[in-house]
N, C-alpha and C positions, 0 to 999 in steps of 0.2 A: 122217638123222632124223628131219627135217620128215615124209619120206614114212610113213614106220613110225607115226610118232604121231597123224596126222590121222585125228581122229573118234577116238581111243583113251579118251577119257572118256565115252562115251556107254555106254546099257545094253541091249540087246547093241550092239557098232560093228561097223560093215562091215570084212571084212577079204580081198573076192575079189581085190583087187590085191598083196595080200602076199606075198612067199614067203620060202625059207630064207636065199635068196641078199641080201636085203633086209636081215634081222637079223643072220645073221655079220658083213655088213659094221659093220651099225650099233652090234652089241652092246656093243663096249667103249668107246663114247661113251654109251652110254644108261647102260649100269651105273653110270658116272662121275659122272653127273650127275642121277642120282635117276630116272631116265625108265624102270628096266627096268621094272618092274608095269605100268605102261599099255603098254608094247611086249608083255607077256608077256596083260594082258588081252585087248589086240587082234590078238595073231596065234594063242590058243588053239584058237579056229576055223579058222584057215588050212589046216588040215594040216600043220603044217609038222611036222616027226620032231622028237621027244620031244628027241635031244641036244640041239639045237639051243633046245630052250623052256626045258631044266632049268637052265640060272644066270639064266635072267629069273625064273623062279619061284621059286628060293630064293631072290632078290633079294627076293620079295613077302612070305616069310617072317620073314626080318630083318627089313624095314618093317613089317609088321604087330605083330612084338614089340617091337619100340622104339617103335611107337606106343603098343602098351597100356600098359609103362611109362609112360612121359610123361602120358597121358590120365590115370589113377591117380593122379597129382600135381596136376591140375589145382586140382581142391576144394582141398586143401590150403594150396594157393597164394592163393586165394580166402579160406580162412579168416584165415591169418594177415595178410593184409591189412586186410580187415575186421576183424578184431580192433584192430586200432590206426586205424581211422577213415578208409581210403584203400579207395577204389571204381576198379578197375582195370577195362581195356578189354582182351580178348583177339580178337588178329588173326593172320590168315597161317596157317603150321601146321596146330593142331589144328581152327582154326576155317573152314580152307578144304578139309583130309584128308577132314571126316564129310561132303562132300557129294560124296564119291567113291562108285561101286556097294558098292566093298568094301571092308577093312581092308587093308592096304600098299601101295593102287596109287600113294599118295602121301606119301612119306615125309617128316620135319619134324624136326629136331635138337632143340629146345628147346622151351619157351613163352613165346609174344610177348606180354607185358601192355605195357601201357599207360596211364602214370599223370599226374598233373596235376605240372608242375614244381615247385613248392612243396612237394610232396608226396613226392619221389624220397629222402629222405634216408629219411624214415620208412621206405617202402617195402623201403627196401635193407636197412635194419635185422631187419625182419618177416619178410623172405624167407630170412635169413642169418642168427639169432637163437644166441647164445653156447650152445656146450653141443648143438647141436643140425645136423641134415645139411642145408647148404645145397641149396635146391632149385634144379633146371636152367630157372631163369628170365631171358627174355632182359628186362631191364626197359627200355623208354624212356621215357627224360624229357621228357614232352609226346608228339604226334602225327606228330613222325617227318615222313615227307611231305604230311602232312595239315595242316601248323602254320601255313598260312593258313585254317584256320578255326577255331571257336573251340572250348575243350575242352567247354564245356557243352553248346555247341549238338549235339556229337557224341554226346556222352554222351547228350543227351534222345533223340536217333535210333537210341541202341543196342538191343538185344533180349535180355531174358532167358532164360535156360532150364536145363534140369536137367540135373544131371551127376552119377551118383552121389548123392549124399545134398546134396549143395550146388547152390546156385545159377551158376552164369556168367553174365558179361556180355561180350555180342563185338557185334561193332561194326554199325552198321545195314548193309544190303546198297548201299547209295549211298555211302557211305563206306568201305564194306571193298574196292567194287570196283577205288575212284579209289585208295585205299591200295596195292591190292596191284598196278596200274597201274603207279603212280609208283615203286613198290618194284623189280619188272622192271625199268624203265628204270636207273633211277640204279645199278645192278647191273652195267650192259652189259647185260642177256638173256642171262647165258651161259649159265642153266640152261633146257632146253624148259619143264621140267615147269611152272614160274612163267607162261607160255603157256599152257599146259593148264590151268590154272587158270582164268586168264581165259574159255577157250572154254567151261568148264564153266558159269562163271558165268552167263557172256550167255546161254547156252542152257534154264536154269532161271529164270528170274527173275519175281519174282511180280509178279502183275497189276497192285500198284500201284506199282513202282518208280518211283520220281520221279526222271527225266534232270534236269531242273532242277537237282535237288540237285546229281546227279553231276558236272553239269556246272561247278557253281559255284565260286568264287573265284579263284586265280592264274590270269590268262588262257592263259601260258606251260604250269604245269601241266595246264591242264584240255586245250590243245592238246596235249601229248605224251602225256597218259592218251587222249585219242580215238587217237592214232596206235598204242598199243600194241593196241586194242580192234582196229583195222584189221589189225594183225602176225597176229591169232588168227584174223581172217579169212582174210590171203590165206596164211600160212603152214601151217595146221591146219584151216581149214575151216569154223569156227565160222561157225555160221548169224547174221546180223545183221537177222532178223526182228524186226520189231516196234522197229526202233533207229531214234532217229532219224537223218533227213535227211544232218544237219549230221556223222554218224560215216561213216554208209555212203559220203557222197562225198568225204571227205577223201583225198586224193591223197598218199601216200607219196612223199619223196623217194628219185630212184632207188638210193641209196648206202645207203639203210635197210636191204632185205632180206638183199641179198648181204653186208653188216656181220654182220649176227647169225649168216647159215649158217657165214661164215667162223669164225666165234666159236665156236660148235657145235662144227664139225670140228678145232679146232685140241686135238690132244690132247697140246698140252706145257702145255697151259694151267692157272697154280694160284690158284683163287681164294681170296680173301680166308680169312683164318682158315687157313689150310693154307703159308701162306709163310714162312720164316725171318724175322726180323725185321730191316729193313733195317740197324740197329745193326750187329745180328752180321756182314751181308754186307761191311759196311765194313773188319772186320776179316780176310776171305778176298779179296781184290781180284783172285785167279784167277777167282774164276764172278761179279763183280760185273755182264760184260755180259748174265749170264743173267739176275740178279736185276732187273737196270734190263729185259729185256724183257717180263718175265715181269707188271710194274707200270706197263706203257706201258699205258694206256687206250687201251679200241677207242673207235671212233667217238660210239655209244651213250652211254658212258659217259662220254666228254669234253664230249658236246652237253648232258648232265642239271649235269654238274659246275661248267663254265660259263654257265649257264641262258641259254642257246641257243636257239634256236626251231629244229623239223623241219621244216628248208626245202632247196632245193638249195645251197647255200652250200657250197664245199668244206669237209671237216674238217677236217684236215691242224692247220691254225689252233688250232683246238679242243681238238686232242688236245695240243699244244704250248704251247697254254697251261695245261689242265688239267696237263699233265705239270711244270710250273714254279710252280704252285700246289701241288703237293702236297710238293714239291723244299723250297721254301719252309717249309710248313709243319712239314715234318718237320727241316729244322734251327732253325726256333725254339723246339719242343717240347727241354724235360728229357731225353730219350731220343736226342735227334735227335745227340746225337755220339759218337763210337764210346770204348768204354774204353781207355783205354792198355795195350798191348800186356802180355801177362806175361813178366818177367825171371827 
């Protein structure tokens, strides 16, 4: 996948070193991880036979249709929130998909909106009022991975733009790049398209991009975000022209790239949101070992979860610690105890 997606966000992407064998081998993983559109975009000029390209091209059409449906709902989400006095920030999803050369290359599944923590109850009521259809919004209470920054500061750096008849507010470029980098790592970098997002943005930064702002905040998170940008360069060939020396010269720990490549190649992986709830798994012990395996945190996920540094230390202790912490959280949650068996 890393080879197929190298430079795939560019317009036009170079494809001299791509052939049908590469695509045939990677296609199942590309389709599964939401990267099929970018693979098609790069391979269409490489002389690959149409039968190999067809499933990838079909994915582009599906992603474009789904994206258009979601995009049409964004103005309504902002209108409902502003009617209640809530000003939200739009990130990820549409906010990054719109930067790609054409629709359908970068799929997204919902509308990510961020609101002040004290306004979350009001925002949820606005987005899902009685008698009206709920909107496909993933509502974030606070700034998520950017919660080491003040909401008011991030809001002041945000950008307003027109979408249809509505004004929408998106993260400023410095905050958005940091958000995308940290989100990638928090989820174990399992989707290659998230790394393509970083590569795309790195190569299209505005002239006034404030690197000091990007690097400000919690030191461990800053170093993690720097590692994510380095990964975009080392795995996908993203250009680091104009990037500060602190990023260009950051050496990645030896375990990091292999860990991500293993994750991308794991055909049995089940991402968050698609897994059977653990409370259900506990009622059918035969599948318990498989359920535990798919929940085992990879090295990247465990590093972020334990708030550790991306250094050369072995990752197994962090993975064990993260697994134990998750088990404890599950056991202490209201849904952690399995229901009694039916009689």
